N, C-alpha and C positions, 0 to 999 in steps of 0.2 A: 164422532161416535165415542161414547165413554169407554174407558178401558179400566175396569175394576180389578180388585183381587178377590178370588173366591177360595174359600177353605171349608173343610168340614166343620159342622157346628161345634164339635168337640175340640177344636184347634187350641183354645186357651187352656183347656184341661191338661194338655201335654206340653205346653210351651211356657208355662208360668215361670217367671223369674223371681217371684216374691214368696211363693209357697214352697218351702224347703221339703215338705213331705209329699208334694205332688209328683205323680209319675211323669217322666219325661220321655219323649220319643223324637226320633229324627224325622224330618220332613224335607221335601224337595219342592222347588218352584219350577213350573213350566210356563214359559211365555207362549201361550197359544195365540191363535189369531183373534180371540175374543176377550181374553182375560189373563191375568197372572194367576195361575192355578196352583194352589198348595195341596200336596197330596202326601199321605203317610204310607211308605212302602210296607208290604206285608212281611218283611224280613224281621219284624219286631213282635215279640210275643205280646207285649202290652197292647198293641194296636189290634191284633187278631182277637184278643180277648174282649177288647172294647166293642168290636163289631159283633161278637157272639152275644155280649150282654145287652146289646141294643136291639130290642124286638121290633120297634117301629121303623118305618122307612128312614133311611139316612137323610139328614137335613144338611144344607150347605148355607153359609153366610157370605154376603157380598159387602165389601167395603171399598171406599174410594181411595185411590192412590193420591199422593201429593201431586200437584199440577206438573211439576218439573219431571217427575217420574212417569206420569201418565203420558206426557207429550212424547217421550222417548219410545215407550212401548207402543203407543199408537202408530208412530211412524214405522217402527219395525213390523207391526202387524200389517200395515198397508203394503209394505214392500213384499211381505210373505204372500199376501193375497194376490198381488200383481203377478207373482211368479207361479202361483197355483190358484187360478180363478175360482175353483170349486170351494176353496176355503171361505168364501163369502157366506157359505151355508154352514159354517162350522158350528155356530151356536144353536141355530134351529135344529140341526141334526143331533147335537149333544143333548138338547132338551128332549127331543123325540126318543132318543135311546134311553134316557133316564126314565121318562114317562112309561115306556114299555116294560123295562126291567123291574120297575117297582109297582106294576099293576098286579095286585094280589088277587084279583079275580081269577087268575090262572096260575097253575103250578109253574115253576120256573122253566121247565122244558118247553112248555107251550108259549111262554113269553119269548123264548128264543125263536119260535116259529113266527111270532108277530114281528119280531125284529127282522127276521129273514124276509118276510113279505114287504115290510115297510122300506127297508134299504134296497131291496131289489126294485121296488117301484121307483124310489128316488134315483137309483142308477139309470133306469130307463129315461127318466126326465132329464138327467144330466146329459145322457147321450143325445137326446133330442135337441137340447139346447146347444150342445157342441156342434151338431150337424148344421143347425141353423146358422151359428156364428161362422162356421167354415165356408158354407156355400151361399149364405144370404137368402136361402129359399126354405120355405116350410117343408120339413121332411114328409114323405108319403106316410099315410097311416093305413092300417089294415082295413080291408073292406068290411063294413058293418060296424066299425068302431066309431067312437064319438068324433065329431068333426075336429080338425086341428085348431088350436088356439091362434088368435091373431098374433103377430110378432110382438106387440107391446105387452102381451100377457105371458110370454115365455118366461121372463125372470120371476114371475109370481107363482109359477106352477108348484115349485117345491115348498115355499112358505105356506101356500094355501093347503097343500096336502098335509104338511106337518100340523098346522092348526086344526084341521078337520080330524086327523087321526088322533091327536093328543087330547082333543076334547071329548072323545068317545071312549068310554070304559068297556062297553060291550063289543067285542070283536069276534063274536061267534061266526060271523060270515067269513072271516079270514080262517078260522078254525076249520070251517067246512071246505075251504080251498085245499087244505092239507088232509082231508078226511081219508084219502086213499093211501096215505103214507103208512107203511108197515115197518116196525122196528127191525133192525138187523144188528143183533148184539155182537155177532162175530166181527162185523165191520167196525163197530164202535170200539170194541176191545182192542182189535189190532191197530186201529188208527191211534187210539190213546196210548198204547204201549210203545208205538213207534216214536211218538213225540217224547214220551218220558225217557226213553233210552238214548235219545240224541241230545238231551239237555246236558250242559256241563255238570260235572260231578262235584259233590261236597260230602263230607262224612255223614251228615244227618240224612241227606237225600239217598245215599248209598244204603243206609239202614231201611229207609222207606221202601226202596226198590227191592231189597233182599226179601222183605216180608211180603211184598206183592207177589214176587215169583214163587215164594213158598206157599202162599195161600192159593195161587193158581195151579200149583203142582207142575210147574213148567220150568224149563231151562232158560237162563238169561239170553241164550242164543235165539233171537227171534226168527232166524231162518228155519228153525225146527218148530215154530209155533203151530199148534193145532187147537182150534177152538173146541172147548168141551163144555157144553151147556150144563151138564150135570155138576160141574164145579163152579162155573161162573154165575149161573142164575141163583143158587143159594146165597152166594156172596152179595149179589145185587139185592135180593129180597131182605137179607139181614141189614144191609146198609140203609135201605129206605124205611124199613119197618121197625128195626130195633134202634138205629141211631138217629136218622134224620127226622123221624116223626117228632113234631113239636119243636124242631130246630131248623125248619125250612129257611128261616131268615139268614142262617149261616151262609148258605150258598149265594143268596141274593146279595148280601153285603160284600162278600168276597168278589163277586163279578162286577158289582157296581164300583168297588174300589179299583178294579182293573180297567174299568171304563175311563177313570180319571188318570191313572198312572200310564195308560196307553194312549190317551187323547183320542179315544174312540168317538166317532168312526173314522178317524184320520190318524191311525197309529203310524202309518207311513204316508206322508203327504204326496209322494210321487205315485202312489197306487190308487186305483179306483176305490170308491166307497164300498162296492161289493166285495172286492178282494180283501179289504180291511175286515169286512164281516166274516169272510171265509177264515181268516186268521183267528178272529175272536171266537167263532163257533168251534173251531178246532181246539182252541185253548180251553174252552168250557168242557169239551168232551174229555180232554186229557185230565183235567182236574176231577171230573166225575169218575173216570176210570180209576184214577189213583186212589181216591177215597173209597170207592166201592171195593177195591181189592185190598186195601190196607186196613180199613176200620173194623174188620171182623173182631168181635169181642173186645173192642177198644172204647175209649172214653174221650171227653173233651180235651184232656191233656194231649192225647195222641193226635187229635184233629189239629191242634195248634202246632204240634211238632211237624206234621206232614205239610201243612200249608206254608209254614215258615221255611222249611227245607226246599220246597218247590219254588217259592218265590226267590230265594237266593240263587237257585240254578237258573231260573227264567231271567232274572236281572242281568246275569252274566251273559246269557245267550243273546239278549236284545241288542247288545253292542255289535253284533255280527250279522246285520241285515236279516235278523231272525223272522221278522214279520213277513218280509218278501219271500224268504225261503219257504215258509209254511204255505203261503198262498200259491207259490209256483209249484210246490210238490203236489198240491191238490189238483192243480190244472194238468200237470204231467200225467197224473193217474186218471184224469177224466172225471174227477169227483168234486168239481167246483161249482156245479149248478145248484139251483135252489132246492131241487128235489133231494139230491145227495146230502146237502147241508141239513135239510129237515130230518132225514133219516138219522143222521149223526146226532142231532139234538135229542131226538125222541128215543134213542136206543139205550 
């Protein structure tokens, strides 16, 4: 199996060694189970502005490694998959995630619903495969459901689902699945503020949080938190109608960049795909809440300031089992099912 290097299409624009006037940015390499992935962290103003200036969906380029390098990385990837068998689906699920998050037929919140549905379905298939591998027997299926697949088809369930889902742009049937979901803005705000306040501090992020609490007219002590729709909903209306209108690609590109920096949907290889989604959905909600409460009467420069400060804090937290902590916190509160995650995304 080939082991290429993948990087954003704008890679050379920020890594040129010949153009003295070119903007430069730091990047990191992640040796994933499928490729050597180059990503640009969002702790750099020049990268955030590049994403903001790019209105079309982000493109990525693939190049071949030298044979001696490819051999080493391929061996490491094989060992990684041997220890975490579900990683054999790493690339199909990465492709699925990208396809969904860049499907502009739907607003971004609804794309998160599509990802919710797709990864919940995939998790069910993984559980089915695990049960078969553990017992050697075809697991029971619910009465009235489709007949179970023969054993030789079980490894093909996920690739077939990914291919079918990705080749379809119209997912209104999935939207109907979530039609009964009603937003809960108090839940979204409280959940987002909880994450924002537990992230490591830095001077710029402190300024962001100070203005968030100021705009919410609330104390930094979340124990005294009381949701006030008369304060929060005007902030939300202003954010979506005054700032985000005609800038919707800002959020798409920020979250797509986090797909790559977090190796989604395998940010934590030891966790289930679904729990990785719980983390990613919670991350999206926190960013949404931060910007909603911070961007009142602000501009693009302030957007850059907030996203950069947030990313610096998040990068420090990720070294402390942060992905697992977020997923486990949701489970502890009983808020890790697909319905709660849908409410969080839509609120």
